[in-house]
C-alpha positions in Angstrom: 11.0 -53.2 16.4 12.3 -52.7 12.9 13.6 -56.2 12.7 10.3 -57.5 13.9 8.4 -55.5 11.3 10.9 -56.6 8.6 10.3 -60.3 9.5 6.5 -59.8 9.6 6.6 -58.0 6.2 8.6 -61.0 4.7 6.2 -63.5 6.2 3.2 -61.3 5.1 4.4 -61.3 1.5 3.9 -65.1 1.4 0.1 -64.5 1.7 -0.1 -63.4 -1.9 0.0 -67.1 -3.0 -2.8 -67.9 -0.6 -6.4 -69.1 -1.6 -8.8 -67.5 0.9 -12.4 -68.0 1.7 -14.2 -65.0 3.4 -17.3 -64.7 5.4 -19.9 -61.9 4.9 -18.7 -59.7 7.7 -15.4 -59.1 5.9 -17.1 -58.1 2.7 -19.6 -55.9 4.5 -17.0 -54.2 6.7 -14.5 -53.6 3.8 -17.3 -52.4 1.6 -18.3 -49.8 4.2 -14.8 -48.5 4.5 -13.8 -48.6 0.9 -11.4 -51.3 1.4 -12.6 -54.2 -0.8 -9.5 -53.8 -3.0 -7.4 -55.1 -0.2 -8.5 -58.6 -0.7 -7.7 -58.6 -4.3 -4.4 -56.9 -3.7 -3.4 -59.4 -1.0 -4.5 -62.9 -2.2 -4.2 -65.0 -5.2 -7.8 -66.2 -5.1 -10.7 -64.9 -3.0 -13.7 -67.4 -2.7 -16.9 -67.3 -1.0 -20.2 -69.3 -1.0 -23.7 -68.5 -2.4 -24.9 -68.3 1.1 -22.3 -65.6 2.0 -23.0 -63.8 -1.3 -26.7 -63.5 -0.5 -25.9 -62.4 3.0 -23.6 -59.6 1.6 -26.6 -58.5 -0.3 -24.7 -56.7 -3.0 -23.1 -57.8 -6.2 -19.6 -59.1 -5.4 -16.6 -57.9 -7.5 -15.9 -60.1 -10.5 -12.6 -61.2 -8.9 -14.4 -63.1 -6.1 -15.2 -66.7 -7.0 -18.5 -68.0 -5.7 -18.4 -71.8 -5.1 -21.1 -74.0 -3.5 -20.2 -76.5 -0.8 -20.5 -80.0 -2.3 -20.7 -81.9 1.0 -24.1 -80.6 2.1 -24.1 -83.0 5.2 -21.0 -81.2 6.4 -22.5 -77.9 5.8 -25.7 -78.7 7.8 -23.6 -80.3 10.6 -21.6 -77.1 11.0 -24.8 -75.1 10.8 -25.9 -76.7 14.1 -23.1 -74.8 15.8 -22.8 -71.5 13.6 -25.0 -69.6 11.2 -25.4 -70.9 7.7 -23.0 -68.4 6.1 -20.2 -69.2 8.5 -21.1 -72.9 8.2 -20.8 -72.7 4.5 -17.5 -70.9 4.7 -16.0 -73.4 7.0 -17.3 -76.4 5.1 -15.9 -75.0 1.8 -12.6 -74.3 3.5 -12.4 -77.8 4.7 -13.5 -79.2 1.4 -11.0 -77.4 -0.9 -8.2 -77.1 1.7 -8.2 -73.3 1.6 -5.1 -71.7 3.0 -7.0 -69.2 5.0 -10.5 -68.4 6.3 -11.4 -64.8 7.0 -14.1 -64.8 9.8 -14.9 -62.2 12.5 -17.5 -63.8 14.8 -15.9 -64.8 18.1 -18.0 -68.0 18.4 -17.4 -68.9 14.8 -13.7 -68.4 15.2 -13.6 -70.7 18.2 -15.4 -73.4 16.2 -13.1 -72.9 13.2 -10.1 -73.3 15.5 -11.6 -76.7 16.7 -11.7 -77.7 13.1 -8.1 -76.7 12.8 -8.8 -74.1 10.1 -6.2 -71.3 9.6 -8.1 -68.1 10.3 -7.8 -64.3 10.4 -10.2 -61.5 10.7 -11.0 -58.3 8.8 -8.6 -56.4 10.9 -5.9 -59.0 10.2 -6.5 -58.4 6.5 -5.9 -54.6 7.0 -2.8 -55.4 9.1 -1.5 -57.7 6.3 -2.2 -54.9 3.8 0.1 -52.6 5.7 2.8 -55.2 6.2 2.8 -55.9 2.4 3.1 -52.1 1.5 -0.4 -52.0 0.0 -1.5 -49.3 2.5 0.7 -46.9 4.3 -1.0 -47.1 7.7 -3.8 -49.2 9.5 -5.0 -46.2 11.7 -7.2 -44.6 9.0 -9.0 -47.9 8.3 -9.4 -48.6 12.1 -11.0 -45.2 12.6 -13.4 -45.9 9.6 -14.2 -49.3 11.1 -15.0 -47.7 14.5 -17.5 -45.5 12.7 -19.5 -48.5 11.5 -21.3 -51.1 13.5 -18.4 -53.5 13.4 -17.3 -54.2 17.0 -13.5 -53.9 17.6 -12.1 -54.0 21.2 -9.7 -51.4 22.4 -7.3 -54.1 23.1 -7.4 -55.3 19.5 -7.2 -51.8 18.2 -4.0 -51.1 20.3 -2.5 -54.5 19.3 -3.0 -54.0 15.6 -1.5 -50.5 15.6 1.4 -51.8 17.6 1.9 -54.8 15.3 1.8 -52.3 12.3 4.6 -50.3 13.8 2.5 -47.2 14.1 
């Protein structure tokens, strides 16, 4: 187990060079659990779209870059399958060749996989924060998430805690 965690930690450290795009659910959830700083600590550049910024409904931290999708046809094409915020995140990820897309909705994740986008979710961000030594444990964050309206399955909760070595 220690060897596996050490390998995961080494791989996790590579994410600090990543440029990520995040959907609103990640911002909303991390804001509710006082975890927004995790994004800034983990990733070189955090980007979102005006559509997602509006959906978040609060002022985003100044370290989040807001970029509009240039290919509006692509955006509207994706919006036929997923909501406009998710569509904008996927379109921008495709457009700028982002390293990672943070998205939580199950249907949107399936669609992003079809587009061959590299994805994780909010809980994956928390796990990466643990593996990179930014937080000492994932359990307190998971408990806080469970107190919000964010849905997280028992299976995922168990898996994340196991992957974190807790």
